[in-house]
MARKOLMI-262914 format. One record per residue: x negated, z negated, y negated of N, C-alpha, C, CB in turn; residue number from 1. Coordinates in pm, 1 decimal, decimal comma, always signed. Atoms other than C-alpha are relative to their C-alpha. Last residue first. Glycine has a CB too. Layout:
N
{n_east = X n_up = Z n_north = Y ca_east = X ca_up = Z ca_north = Y c_east = X c_up = Z c_north = Y cb_east = X cb_up = Z cb_north = Y n = NUM}
...
This chain:
102
{n_east = -53,7 n_up = +68,5 n_north = -89,4 ca_east = -8890,4 ca_up = -15113,8 ca_north = -10410,3 c_east = -58,1 c_up = -10,0 c_north = +144,3 cb_east = +114,4 cb_up = +42,0 cb_north = -0,8 n = 102}
{n_east = -46,8 n_up = -35,6 n_north = -104,6 ca_east = -9036,1 ca_up = -15071,1 ca_north = -10684,4 c_east = -13,3 c_up = -66,4 c_north = +131,6 cb_east = -33,9 cb_up = +100,0 cb_north = +3,6 n = 101}
{n_east = -90,4 n_up = -75,7 n_north = -25,6 ca_east = -8874,8 ca_up = -15179,6 ca_north = -10983,3 c_east = -53,0 c_up = +130,3 c_north = +98,8 cb_east = +55,9 cb_up = +32,6 cb_north = -131,0 n = 100}
{n_east = -170,6 n_up = +22,1 n_north = -54,4 ca_east = -8981,3 ca_up = -15548,4 ca_north = -10951,4 c_east = +72,9 c_up = +165,3 c_north = +49,1 cb_east = +116,2 cb_up = -76,2 cb_north = -169,5 n = 99}
{n_east = -12,2 n_up = +5,9 n_north = -151,5 ca_east = -9335,8 ca_up = -15444,7 ca_north = -11026,0 c_east = +117,4 c_up = -4,6 c_north = +51,6 cb_east = -58,9 cb_up = -100,9 cb_north = +54,3 n = 98}
{n_east = -29,9 n_up = -153,2 n_north = -22,6 ca_east = -9237,6 ca_up = -15361,2 ca_north = -11404,9 c_east = -20,4 c_up = +9,5 c_north = +124,0 cb_east = -81,4 cb_up = +106,2 cb_north = -74,0 n = 97}
{n_east = -195,9 n_up = -32,6 n_north = -4,0 ca_east = -9197,5 ca_up = -15717,8 ca_north = -11457,7 c_east = +24,8 c_up = +114,6 c_north = +51,5 cb_east = +90,7 cb_up = +14,8 cb_north = -151,7 n = 96}
{n_east = -23,5 n_up = +91,3 n_north = -77,9 ca_east = -9600,1 ca_up = -15793,1 ca_north = -11403,9 c_east = +187,1 c_up = -32,5 c_north = +63,2 cb_east = -68,9 cb_up = -110,6 cb_north = -85,0 n = 95}
{n_east = +48,8 n_up = -46,5 n_north = -137,5 ca_east = -9734,7 ca_up = -15519,8 ca_north = -11566,4 c_east = +136,2 c_up = -126,0 c_north = +83,2 cb_east = -225,0 cb_up = -38,3 cb_north = +34,2 n = 94}
{n_east = -82,8 n_up = -131,5 n_north = -31,4 ca_east = -9492,7 ca_up = -15582,5 ca_north = -11886,8 c_east = -56,8 c_up = +44,9 c_north = +90,4 cb_east = +16,8 cb_up = +104,4 cb_north = -96,2 n = 93}
{n_east = -131,6 n_up = -0,5 n_north = +33,6 ca_east = -9550,0 ca_up = -15954,4 ca_north = -11943,0 c_east = +65,4 c_up = +133,2 c_north = +112,8 cb_east = +13,1 cb_up = +27,7 cb_north = -182,2 n = 92}
{n_east = +8,9 n_up = -15,1 n_north = -96,7 ca_east = -9934,5 ca_up = -15872,2 ca_north = -11888,0 c_east = +109,3 c_up = -30,8 c_north = +16,7 cb_east = -82,9 cb_up = -37,3 cb_north = +54,0 n = 91}
{n_east = +35,8 n_up = -126,3 n_north = -124,8 ca_east = -9897,3 ca_up = -15645,7 ca_north = -12172,8 c_east = +49,4 c_up = -49,4 c_north = +154,9 cb_east = -196,8 cb_up = +30,3 cb_north = +13,0 n = 90}
{n_east = -133,3 n_up = -26,3 n_north = -119,5 ca_east = -9719,7 ca_up = -15896,0 ca_north = -12392,5 c_east = +4,3 c_up = +89,7 c_north = +127,5 cb_east = +116,4 cb_up = +62,5 cb_north = -70,2 n = 89}
{n_east = -79,2 n_up = +92,7 n_north = -49,1 ca_east = -10033,5 ca_up = -16048,7 ca_north = -12569,2 c_east = +103,0 c_up = +68,3 c_north = +115,1 cb_east = +70,9 cb_up = -65,8 cb_north = -121,4 n = 88}
{n_east = +34,6 n_up = +42,4 n_north = -104,3 ca_east = -10171,1 ca_up = -15731,0 ca_north = -12695,5 c_east = +73,4 c_up = -109,1 c_north = +96,4 cb_east = -102,0 cb_up = -29,1 cb_north = -33,1 n = 87}
{n_east = +18,4 n_up = -117,3 n_north = -65,7 ca_east = -9989,5 ca_up = -15554,3 ca_north = -12954,0 c_east = -42,6 c_up = -21,1 c_north = +157,8 cb_east = -103,4 cb_up = +77,3 cb_north = -79,4 n = 86}
{n_east = -143,0 n_up = -26,0 n_north = -46,6 ca_east = -9929,7 ca_up = -15945,9 ca_north = -13102,4 c_east = +47,2 c_up = +133,0 c_north = +79,3 cb_east = +79,7 cb_up = -3,8 cb_north = -120,1 n = 85}
{n_east = -75,0 n_up = +59,5 n_north = -189,2 ca_east = -10304,9 ca_up = -15975,6 ca_north = -13069,9 c_east = +146,0 c_up = -3,3 c_north = +41,0 cb_east = -25,8 cb_up = -175,1 cb_north = +36,1 n = 84}
{n_east = +94,9 n_up = -23,5 n_north = -129,1 ca_east = -10350,5 ca_up = -15646,6 ca_north = -13268,2 c_east = +33,8 c_up = -97,4 c_north = +104,4 cb_east = -159,8 cb_up = -17,2 cb_north = -32,4 n = 83}
{n_east = -95,4 n_up = -168,8 n_north = -91,9 ca_east = -10028,3 ca_up = -15712,4 ca_north = -13516,8 c_east = -97,6 c_up = +5,4 c_north = +67,8 cb_east = +43,2 cb_up = +183,0 cb_north = -83,5 n = 82}
{n_east = -67,6 n_up = +51,1 n_north = -63,0 ca_east = -10292,3 ca_up = -16111,4 ca_north = -13576,4 c_east = +184,9 c_up = +127,7 c_north = +23,8 cb_east = -7,7 cb_up = -156,5 cb_north = -82,5 n = 81}
{n_east = -2,7 n_up = +103,0 n_north = -159,2 ca_east = -10559,8 ca_up = -15925,2 ca_north = -13628,8 c_east = +100,9 c_up = -75,5 c_north = +34,4 cb_east = -102,5 cb_up = -110,8 cb_north = +12,5 n = 80}
{n_east = +58,9 n_up = -141,9 n_north = -132,9 ca_east = -10418,4 ca_up = -15665,0 ca_north = -13880,5 c_east = -29,2 c_up = -84,7 c_north = +127,2 cb_east = -188,5 cb_up = +105,4 cb_north = -46,5 n = 79}
{n_east = -102,1 n_up = -86,2 n_north = -57,9 ca_east = -10235,8 ca_up = -15998,5 ca_north = -14082,4 c_east = -44,6 c_up = +93,3 c_north = +111,9 cb_east = +57,4 cb_up = +80,1 cb_north = -105,6 n = 78}
{n_east = -69,3 n_up = +44,2 n_north = -111,8 ca_east = -10543,8 ca_up = -16173,3 ca_north = -14087,5 c_east = +140,1 c_up = +81,7 c_north = +7,4 cb_east = +18,9 cb_up = -157,5 cb_north = -9,7 n = 77}
{n_east = +53,3 n_up = -33,4 n_north = -32,3 ca_east = -10683,2 ca_up = -15837,1 ca_north = -14303,2 c_east = +35,0 c_up = -165,4 c_north = +187,2 cb_east = -116,7 cb_up = +43,6 cb_north = -127,3 n = 76}
{n_east = +44,6 n_up = -79,0 n_north = -85,3 ca_east = -10456,5 ca_up = -15841,0 ca_north = -14503,8 c_east = -84,1 c_up = -11,9 c_north = +143,8 cb_east = -52,0 cb_up = +55,8 cb_north = -71,1 n = 75}
{n_east = +102,8 n_up = -114,7 n_north = +55,1 ca_east = -10476,3 ca_up = -16176,9 ca_north = -14594,8 c_east = +73,5 c_up = +115,7 c_north = +89,8 cb_east = -195,2 cb_up = -27,6 cb_north = +38,7 n = 74}
{n_east = +171,6 n_up = +25,9 n_north = -34,1 ca_east = -10260,0 ca_up = -16524,6 ca_north = -14505,1 c_east = -37,7 c_up = +161,2 c_north = -121,7 cb_east = -63,3 cb_up = +27,3 cb_north = +252,0 n = 73}
{n_east = +29,5 n_up = +135,2 n_north = +38,4 ca_east = -9813,6 ca_up = -16593,0 ca_north = -14587,7 c_east = -245,2 c_up = -1,0 c_north = -14,0 cb_east = +105,1 cb_up = -128,7 cb_north = +178,9 n = 72}
{n_east = -38,0 n_up = +127,2 n_north = +94,7 ca_east = -9716,0 ca_up = -16280,3 ca_north = -14670,7 c_east = -66,4 c_up = -106,3 c_north = -30,6 cb_east = +93,5 cb_up = -58,3 cb_north = +35,5 n = 71}
{n_east = +18,4 n_up = -126,0 n_north = +80,7 ca_east = -9941,3 ca_up = -16032,5 ca_north = -14446,7 c_east = +47,2 c_up = -131,9 c_north = -109,5 cb_east = +106,6 cb_up = +176,9 cb_north = +33,9 n = 70}
{n_east = +146,3 n_up = +53,3 n_north = -39,2 ca_east = -9886,5 ca_up = -16284,1 ca_north = -14146,7 c_east = -40,6 c_up = +4,2 c_north = -183,8 cb_east = -117,2 cb_up = +133,5 cb_north = +137,8 n = 69}
{n_east = +9,5 n_up = +112,8 n_north = -29,3 ca_east = -9455,6 ca_up = -16204,1 ca_north = -14186,5 c_east = -144,4 c_up = -90,9 c_north = -49,5 cb_east = +24,7 cb_up = +12,5 cb_north = +133,4 n = 68}
{n_east = -82,5 n_up = +24,7 n_north = +177,9 ca_east = -9487,8 ca_up = -15847,3 ca_north = -14269,1 c_east = -65,7 c_up = -233,0 c_north = -56,2 cb_east = +315,8 cb_up = +16,7 cb_north = +50,9 n = 67}
{n_east = +121,5 n_up = -40,4 n_north = +143,2 ca_east = -9760,0 ca_up = -15843,6 ca_north = -13949,9 c_east = +51,9 c_up = -44,5 c_north = -155,3 cb_east = -23,3 cb_up = +200,4 cb_north = -16,6 n = 66}
{n_east = +163,3 n_up = +104,5 n_north = -11,2 ca_east = -9572,2 ca_up = -16089,9 ca_north = -13712,0 c_east = -110,3 c_up = +46,5 c_north = -129,7 cb_east = -109,2 cb_up = +46,1 cb_north = +188,0 n = 65}
{n_east = -40,9 n_up = +157,2 n_north = +122,1 ca_east = -9214,9 ca_up = -15897,2 ca_north = -13822,7 c_east = -169,7 c_up = -83,8 c_north = -63,4 cb_east = +116,6 cb_up = -179,9 cb_north = +140,3 n = 64}
{n_east = -21,3 n_up = -39,3 n_north = +140,2 ca_east = -9434,1 ca_up = -15563,4 ca_north = -13743,7 c_east = +71,5 c_up = -107,3 c_north = -67,8 cb_east = +76,7 cb_up = +130,2 cb_north = -13,3 n = 63}
{n_east = +149,2 n_up = +21,8 n_north = +33,7 ca_east = -9559,1 ca_up = -15695,6 ca_north = -13396,4 c_east = +10,9 c_up = +64,3 c_north = -172,5 cb_east = -125,1 cb_up = +105,0 cb_north = +128,7 n = 62}
{n_east = +14,1 n_up = +161,9 n_north = -32,4 ca_east = -9183,5 ca_up = -15799,8 ca_north = -13278,1 c_east = -127,5 c_up = +36,4 c_north = -52,4 cb_east = +18,3 cb_up = -83,3 cb_north = +169,9 n = 61}
{n_east = -32,7 n_up = +84,1 n_north = +94,8 ca_east = -9032,9 ca_up = -15475,5 ca_north = -13388,0 c_east = -69,6 c_up = -145,8 c_north = -27,4 cb_east = +123,2 cb_up = -12,7 cb_north = +23,0 n = 60}
{n_east = +19,5 n_up = -40,3 n_north = +160,7 ca_east = -9258,2 ca_up = -15251,3 ca_north = -13245,0 c_east = +27,3 c_up = -73,1 c_north = -91,3 cb_east = +64,1 cb_up = +98,3 cb_north = -43,7 n = 59}
{n_east = +154,3 n_up = -31,5 n_north = +16,1 ca_east = -9316,0 ca_up = -15437,5 ca_north = -12897,5 c_east = +25,7 c_up = +30,7 c_north = -142,8 cb_east = -78,3 cb_up = +132,0 cb_north = +100,5 n = 58}
{n_east = +16,5 n_up = +142,3 n_north = +59,5 ca_east = -8883,5 ca_up = -15520,9 ca_north = -12920,0 c_east = -190,3 c_up = -13,4 c_north = -27,4 cb_east = +75,5 cb_up = -136,9 cb_north = +137,6 n = 57}
{n_east = -54,5 n_up = -32,5 n_north = +106,1 ca_east = -8896,6 ca_up = -15081,4 ca_north = -12908,9 c_east = -21,6 c_up = -186,1 c_north = -54,0 cb_east = +167,8 cb_up = +88,6 cb_north = +24,0 n = 56}
{n_east = +55,6 n_up = -25,7 n_north = +112,8 ca_east = -9134,6 ca_up = -15076,9 ca_north = -12633,7 c_east = +99,9 c_up = -44,9 c_north = -149,4 cb_east = -33,7 cb_up = +152,8 cb_north = +17,1 n = 55}
{n_east = +136,4 n_up = +67,4 n_north = +17,1 ca_east = -8989,5 ca_up = -15340,1 ca_north = -12399,3 c_east = -66,0 c_up = +25,9 c_north = -155,2 cb_east = -105,3 cb_up = +64,4 cb_north = +120,7 n = 54}
{n_east = +31,0 n_up = +101,9 n_north = +38,3 ca_east = -8653,1 ca_up = -15217,6 ca_north = -12420,4 c_east = -100,6 c_up = -35,8 c_north = -80,4 cb_east = -2,9 cb_up = -46,5 cb_north = +75,0 n = 53}
{n_east = -47,5 n_up = -22,1 n_north = +111,5 ca_east = -8747,6 ca_up = -14856,0 ca_north = -12395,7 c_east = +3,3 c_up = -136,9 c_north = -42,4 cb_east = +119,5 cb_up = +76,9 cb_north = -2,0 n = 52}
{n_east = +74,1 n_up = -40,4 n_north = +44,4 ca_east = -8908,4 ca_up = -14967,0 ca_north = -12043,7 c_east = +34,2 c_up = -9,3 c_north = -189,3 cb_east = -13,5 cb_up = +118,6 cb_north = +81,1 n = 51}
{n_east = +88,8 n_up = +57,7 n_north = +30,7 ca_east = -8643,8 ca_up = -15137,4 ca_north = -11949,6 c_east = -157,3 c_up = +33,4 c_north = -49,8 cb_east = +11,9 cb_up = -53,0 cb_north = +79,7 n = 50}
{n_east = -104,5 n_up = +113,3 n_north = +106,8 ca_east = -8389,4 ca_up = -14942,2 ca_north = -11974,2 c_east = -166,6 c_up = -78,0 c_north = +15,3 cb_east = +208,0 cb_up = -116,5 cb_north = +88,6 n = 49}
{n_east = -105,6 n_up = -90,7 n_north = +89,5 ca_east = -8637,1 ca_up = -14676,9 ca_north = -11746,1 c_east = +27,2 c_up = -76,1 c_north = -157,8 cb_east = +168,3 cb_up = +9,5 cb_north = +95,8 n = 48}
{n_east = +136,7 n_up = +30,4 n_north = +129,2 ca_east = -8756,3 ca_up = -14894,8 ca_north = -11537,3 c_east = +6,7 c_up = +78,9 c_north = -106,4 cb_east = -159,6 cb_up = +29,8 cb_north = +45,8 n = 47}
{n_east = -27,3 n_up = +207,9 n_north = +31,9 ca_east = -8344,7 ca_up = -14943,4 ca_north = -11435,5 c_east = -192,4 c_up = -14,7 c_north = -38,1 cb_east = +76,0 cb_up = -152,0 cb_north = +238,1 n = 46}
{n_east = -113,9 n_up = -24,0 n_north = +122,8 ca_east = -8316,6 ca_up = -14515,3 ca_north = -11423,6 c_east = -44,3 c_up = -171,1 c_north = -56,4 cb_east = +218,9 cb_up = +37,1 cb_north = +68,0 n = 45}
{n_east = +96,5 n_up = -80,4 n_north = +149,5 ca_east = -8697,1 ca_up = -14467,5 ca_north = -11234,3 c_east = +148,9 c_up = -46,1 c_north = -118,1 cb_east = -39,8 cb_up = +266,7 cb_north = +22,8 n = 44}
{n_east = -143,0 n_up = +71,2 n_north = +93,1 ca_east = -8561,5 ca_up = -14764,1 ca_north = -10948,4 c_east = -17,4 c_up = +39,9 c_north = -150,9 cb_east = +6,3 cb_up = -197,2 cb_north = +2,8 n = 43}
{n_east = -30,5 n_up = +16,5 n_north = +124,0 ca_east = -8823,4 ca_up = -14595,3 ca_north = -10743,5 c_east = +68,1 c_up = -23,8 c_north = -82,3 cb_east = -10,1 cb_up = +38,1 cb_north = -28,1 n = 42}
{n_east = -13,6 n_up = +202,0 n_north = -44,7 ca_east = -8807,3 ca_up = -14577,4 ca_north = -10352,1 c_east = +1,9 c_up = -82,4 c_north = -97,8 cb_east = -130,0 cb_up = -78,4 cb_north = +82,6 n = 41}
{n_east = -151,7 n_up = +51,2 n_north = +7,9 ca_east = -8716,4 ca_up = -14226,5 ca_north = -10418,5 c_east = +64,4 c_up = -167,0 c_north = +27,6 cb_east = +67,2 cb_up = +88,4 cb_north = +109,1 n = 40}
{n_east = -59,8 n_up = +5,1 n_north = +78,7 ca_east = -9068,2 ca_up = -14188,6 ca_north = -10632,7 c_east = +164,1 c_up = -4,9 c_north = +43,8 cb_east = -51,2 cb_up = +90,4 cb_north = -71,6 n = 39}
{n_east = -18,6 n_up = +127,5 n_north = +125,6 ca_east = -9205,0 ca_up = -14315,7 ca_north = -10350,4 c_east = +66,6 c_up = +44,0 c_north = -100,5 cb_east = -132,3 cb_up = -58,4 cb_north = -71,3 n = 38}
{n_east = -85,8 n_up = +99,1 n_north = -98,3 ca_east = -9072,1 ca_up = -14005,5 ca_north = -10056,8 c_east = -56,4 c_up = -150,4 c_north = -141,6 cb_east = -88,6 cb_up = -13,6 cb_north = +240,2 n = 37}
{n_east = -93,2 n_up = +44,4 n_north = -5,0 ca_east = -9174,4 ca_up = -13748,0 ca_north = -10326,6 c_east = +94,1 c_up = -118,6 c_north = +77,8 cb_east = +18,8 cb_up = +78,4 cb_north = +0,9 n = 36}
{n_east = -81,5 n_up = -86,4 n_north = -59,9 ca_east = -9496,4 ca_up = -13878,4 ca_north = -10379,6 c_east = +87,3 c_up = +83,2 c_north = -4,7 cb_east = +30,6 cb_up = -28,6 cb_north = +40,9 n = 35}
{n_east = -39,1 n_up = +22,2 n_north = -107,2 ca_east = -9681,7 ca_up = -14052,9 ca_north = -10672,6 c_east = +74,5 c_up = +128,8 c_north = +63,7 cb_east = +70,8 cb_up = -114,3 cb_north = -12,5 n = 34}
{n_east = +105,7 n_up = -46,7 n_north = -86,1 ca_east = -9896,2 ca_up = -13890,4 ca_north = -10907,2 c_east = +64,4 c_up = -51,6 c_north = +123,0 cb_east = -154,3 cb_up = -53,7 cb_north = -31,9 n = 33}
{n_east = +11,5 n_up = -147,0 n_north = -54,2 ca_east = -9631,0 ca_up = -13822,6 ca_north = -11114,3 c_east = -55,8 c_up = +15,5 c_north = +45,8 cb_east = -10,8 cb_up = +89,7 cb_north = -40,7 n = 32}
{n_east = -85,4 n_up = -56,7 n_north = -38,1 ca_east = -9496,9 ca_up = -14166,3 ca_north = -11150,2 c_east = -36,7 c_up = +107,8 c_north = +51,7 cb_east = +75,2 cb_up = +7,7 cb_north = -72,2 n = 31}
{n_east = +0,3 n_up = +53,8 n_north = -203,9 ca_east = -9838,9 ca_up = -14325,5 ca_north = -11181,4 c_east = +102,9 c_up = +19,8 c_north = +21,7 cb_east = -25,6 cb_up = -163,5 cb_north = +72,0 n = 30}
{n_east = +123,6 n_up = -62,2 n_north = -75,4 ca_east = -9851,5 ca_up = -14207,4 ca_north = -11601,8 c_east = +73,3 c_up = -50,1 c_north = +132,9 cb_east = -180,1 cb_up = -65,4 cb_north = -38,4 n = 29}
{n_east = -1,5 n_up = +78,7 n_north = -34,2 ca_east = -9471,9 ca_up = -14090,0 ca_north = -11680,1 c_east = -130,6 c_up = +20,2 c_north = +58,9 cb_east = +102,4 cb_up = -29,1 cb_north = +47,3 n = 28}
{n_east = -11,1 n_up = +142,4 n_north = +163,5 ca_east = -9451,4 ca_up = -13778,0 ca_north = -11889,1 c_east = -109,8 c_up = -73,8 c_north = +122,2 cb_east = +237,4 cb_up = -137,7 cb_north = -63,2 n = 27}
{n_east = +137,4 n_up = -104,2 n_north = +62,6 ca_east = -9415,0 ca_up = -13440,9 ca_north = -11584,7 c_east = -123,0 c_up = -128,4 c_north = -73,1 cb_east = +79,6 cb_up = +142,2 cb_north = -173,4 n = 26}
{n_east = +54,1 n_up = -117,8 n_north = -147,0 ca_east = -9184,0 ca_up = -13689,0 ca_north = -11321,0 c_east = -138,5 c_up = +74,7 c_north = -84,3 cb_east = +166,1 cb_up = +171,8 cb_north = +57,6 n = 25}
{n_east = +112,3 n_up = +78,2 n_north = -17,2 ca_east = -9089,3 ca_up = -13872,3 ca_north = -11658,8 c_east = -69,5 c_up = +50,2 c_north = +159,3 cb_east = +51,2 cb_up = -168,9 cb_north = -11,9 n = 24}
{n_east = +97,8 n_up = -23,9 n_north = +49,3 ca_east = -8924,2 ca_up = -13595,3 ca_north = -11830,3 c_east = -88,6 c_up = -100,0 c_north = +60,7 cb_east = +12,6 cb_up = +7,7 cb_north = -130,2 n = 23}
{n_east = +51,0 n_up = -149,9 n_north = -8,6 ca_east = -8586,6 ca_up = -13592,8 ca_north = -11636,2 c_east = -153,4 c_up = +32,4 c_north = -25,5 cb_east = +77,9 cb_up = +82,8 cb_north = -105,6 n = 22}
{n_east = -9,6 n_up = -55,9 n_north = -73,9 ca_east = -8543,6 ca_up = -13935,5 ca_north = -11598,6 c_east = -50,9 c_up = +118,7 c_north = +69,1 cb_east = +61,5 cb_up = -6,5 cb_north = -18,7 n = 21}
{n_east = -143,2 n_up = +27,1 n_north = -115,2 ca_east = -8590,9 ca_up = -14023,4 ca_north = -11938,0 c_east = -52,1 c_up = +66,0 c_north = +151,9 cb_east = +177,7 cb_up = +110,7 cb_north = -63,5 n = 20}
{n_east = +16,6 n_up = +28,7 n_north = -166,0 ca_east = -8901,0 ca_up = -14079,6 ca_north = -12190,9 c_east = +155,9 c_up = +8,5 c_north = +62,1 cb_east = -75,2 cb_up = -177,6 cb_north = +35,6 n = 19}
{n_east = +43,0 n_up = -78,0 n_north = -81,5 ca_east = -8849,2 ca_up = -13979,7 ca_north = -12541,3 c_east = +11,3 c_up = -1,9 c_north = +114,7 cb_east = -83,7 cb_up = +11,2 cb_north = -11,1 n = 18}
{n_east = -137,4 n_up = -71,8 n_north = +28,9 ca_east = -8629,8 ca_up = -14314,9 ca_north = -12726,0 c_east = -55,8 c_up = +206,7 c_north = +98,9 cb_east = +32,2 cb_up = -1,2 cb_north = -258,6 n = 17}
{n_east = -109,8 n_up = +49,8 n_north = -25,1 ca_east = -8902,9 ca_up = -14564,3 ca_north = -12597,8 c_east = +75,7 c_up = +86,2 c_north = +19,3 cb_east = +39,7 cb_up = -73,7 cb_north = -73,2 n = 16}
{n_east = +2,8 n_up = +38,0 n_north = -140,4 ca_east = -9203,2 ca_up = -14341,9 ca_north = -12627,0 c_east = +87,3 c_up = -50,4 c_north = +95,4 cb_east = -68,9 cb_up = -67,3 cb_north = +8,1 n = 15}
{n_east = +41,6 n_up = -118,1 n_north = -53,7 ca_east = -9141,6 ca_up = -14221,6 ca_north = -12966,9 c_east = +4,5 c_up = +25,4 c_north = +166,7 cb_east = -132,9 cb_up = +11,7 cb_north = -50,5 n = 14}
{n_east = -168,2 n_up = +6,8 n_north = +14,6 ca_east = -9061,8 ca_up = -14625,6 ca_north = -13079,4 c_east = +41,3 c_up = +146,6 c_north = +70,4 cb_east = +63,6 cb_up = -10,7 cb_north = -191,8 n = 13}
{n_east = -97,7 n_up = +73,0 n_north = -100,9 ca_east = -9390,5 ca_up = -14627,9 ca_north = -12912,0 c_east = +81,6 c_up = +3,8 c_north = -89,5 cb_east = -24,4 cb_up = -142,4 cb_north = +68,7 n = 12}
{n_east = +12,6 n_up = -42,8 n_north = -78,3 ca_east = -9560,8 ca_up = -14383,9 ca_north = -13137,1 c_east = +54,5 c_up = -42,7 c_north = +102,8 cb_east = -81,8 cb_up = +15,0 cb_north = -0,5 n = 11}
{n_east = -16,1 n_up = -139,3 n_north = -69,6 ca_east = -9359,9 ca_up = -14384,0 ca_north = -13442,0 c_east = -74,2 c_up = -6,4 c_north = +144,3 cb_east = -70,3 cb_up = +126,2 cb_north = -98,3 n = 10}
{n_east = -159,0 n_up = +25,1 n_north = -36,9 ca_east = -9441,4 ca_up = -14782,3 ca_north = -13440,0 c_east = +54,0 c_up = +164,5 c_north = +65,4 cb_east = +106,0 cb_up = -54,2 cb_north = -174,6 n = 9}
{n_east = +18,6 n_up = +86,5 n_north = -94,8 ca_east = -9854,7 ca_up = -14701,1 ca_north = -13431,0 c_east = +190,1 c_up = -30,3 c_north = +1,5 cb_east = -129,4 cb_up = -138,0 cb_north = -46,1 n = 8}
{n_east = +63,8 n_up = -88,0 n_north = -101,2 ca_east = -9822,3 ca_up = -14444,2 ca_north = -13689,7 c_east = +9,5 c_up = -81,4 c_north = +129,3 cb_east = -155,7 cb_up = +40,2 cb_north = -37,8 n = 7}
{n_east = -80,2 n_up = -117,2 n_north = -8,6 ca_east = -9629,1 ca_up = -14699,9 ca_north = -13917,7 c_east = -26,1 c_up = +57,8 c_north = +59,3 cb_east = +22,0 cb_up = +64,3 cb_north = -71,9 n = 6}
{n_east = -94,9 n_up = +34,2 n_north = -34,8 ca_east = -9884,4 ca_up = -14972,1 ca_north = -13850,4 c_east = +121,0 c_up = +130,9 c_north = +74,7 cb_east = +29,9 cb_up = -73,4 cb_north = -117,1 n = 5}
{n_east = +10,2 n_up = +83,2 n_north = -123,3 ca_east = -10125,1 ca_up = -14749,9 ca_north = -13942,4 c_east = +61,4 c_up = -49,1 c_north = +54,7 cb_east = -47,7 cb_up = -68,0 cb_north = +7,8 n = 4}
{n_east = +32,2 n_up = -155,7 n_north = -51,4 ca_east = -10028,3 ca_up = -14611,3 ca_north = -14262,3 c_east = +14,4 c_up = -28,6 c_north = +138,6 cb_east = -160,5 cb_up = +73,6 cb_north = -38,1 n = 3}
{n_east = -149,3 n_up = +2,4 n_north = -40,6 ca_east = -9893,6 ca_up = -14975,8 ca_north = -14357,4 c_east = -20,1 c_up = +150,6 c_north = +55,4 cb_east = +132,1 cb_up = -29,9 cb_north = -137,6 n = 2}
{n_east = -82,9 n_up = +100,3 n_north = -120,0 ca_east = -10277,4 ca_up = -15121,1 ca_north = -14276,9 c_east = +76,6 c_up = +69,0 c_north = -2,6 cb_east = +52,3 cb_up = -149,1 cb_north = -8,5 n = 1}
């Protein structure tokens, strides 16, 4: 389970640190299909700050939840808790990200 945890954290942190306003036009889903006028209305700089913060916290807290749960219970229960901790924050992300579209 540890290699999976490390692999997912590398992906999450890689996304957080790699994505920037220059490459978002070609990488960021949804933003890359917007017209130029829609992109002008979208606050990409502040969105990417939120994006980076969200993915760093998601990586950190899900790992913390896995570690604590693994010490208290079995690795199978820790894996379930980890999956839930990766899934639960997404509605918050979707709702909060709507404010960056002007």
